[in-house]
Every structure is written in C-alpha cells, then in structure tokens.
C-alpha positions as CSV (number, residue, x, y, z in Angstrom):
1,M,-7.8,-13.0,33.7
2,G,-6.0,-15.8,35.4
3,G,-2.5,-14.5,34.9
4,R,-3.0,-14.0,31.2
5,G,-3.7,-10.3,31.3
6,F,-0.6,-9.2,29.6
7,F,-1.3,-11.6,26.6
8,V,-4.9,-10.5,26.4
9,W,-4.2,-6.7,26.5
10,S,-1.3,-7.0,24.2
11,A,-3.5,-8.9,21.7
12,Y,-6.1,-6.1,21.9
13,G,-3.3,-3.5,21.4
14,V,-1.9,-5.3,18.3
15,T,-5.4,-5.6,16.9
16,A,-6.1,-1.9,17.4
17,V,-2.8,-1.0,15.7
18,C,-3.6,-3.2,12.7
19,V,-7.1,-1.7,12.3
20,V,-5.7,1.8,12.4
21,A,-3.0,0.9,9.9
22,E,-5.5,-0.6,7.6
23,L,-7.7,2.4,7.7
24,M,-4.8,4.7,7.0
25,W,-3.7,2.5,4.1
26,L,-7.3,2.5,2.7
27,R,-7.5,6.3,2.9
28,H,-4.2,6.6,1.1
29,A,-5.2,4.1,-1.6
30,A,-8.5,6.0,-2.1
31,R,-6.7,9.3,-2.6
32,Q,-4.3,7.7,-5.1
33,S,-7.2,6.3,-7.0
34,Q,-9.0,9.6,-7.1
35,R,-5.8,11.4,-8.4
36,R,-5.3,8.6,-11.0
37,L,-8.9,8.9,-12.2
38,A,-8.6,12.7,-12.5
39,R,-5.4,12.3,-14.6
40,M,-7.1,9.7,-16.8
41,Q,-10.1,12.0,-17.3
42,E,-7.8,14.9,-18.3
43,W,-6.0,12.6,-20.8
44,D,-9.3,11.4,-22.2
45,K,-10.4,15.0,-23.1
46,S,-10.3,15.5,-26.8
47,P,-8.5,18.6,-28.3
48,E,-11.9,20.3,-28.9
49,Q,-12.9,20.0,-25.3
50,V,-9.7,21.4,-23.9
51,G,-10.3,24.9,-25.1
52,S,-13.9,25.1,-23.7
C-alpha cells in the first residue's frame, strides 16, 4: 500500500462504523414510526369500535 496502509484501513474502519450506526439508527426510527402509527390508529378508533 506504499506506506499508506494505516490511512487506508482506518478509512475502511470509519466507513464500517458509520454504516453500522446508520443501520442501527434506521432500525430505531422504524420502531418509533411503528409505535407512533399504532398510537394514531388507537386514537382514530371511534367510541363504537372501542367496545367491539
């Protein structure tokens, strides 16, 4: 790598960390959206539908 191995491998490492962090953030955001949607659907129920 012509003496640039540290830079190359650290760039790969930083990229991998960023990709993993992005995936974790997307997973968290998806769960939050699902919870929010479930709450909104509960709020949307009319009083007649709540009892049945």
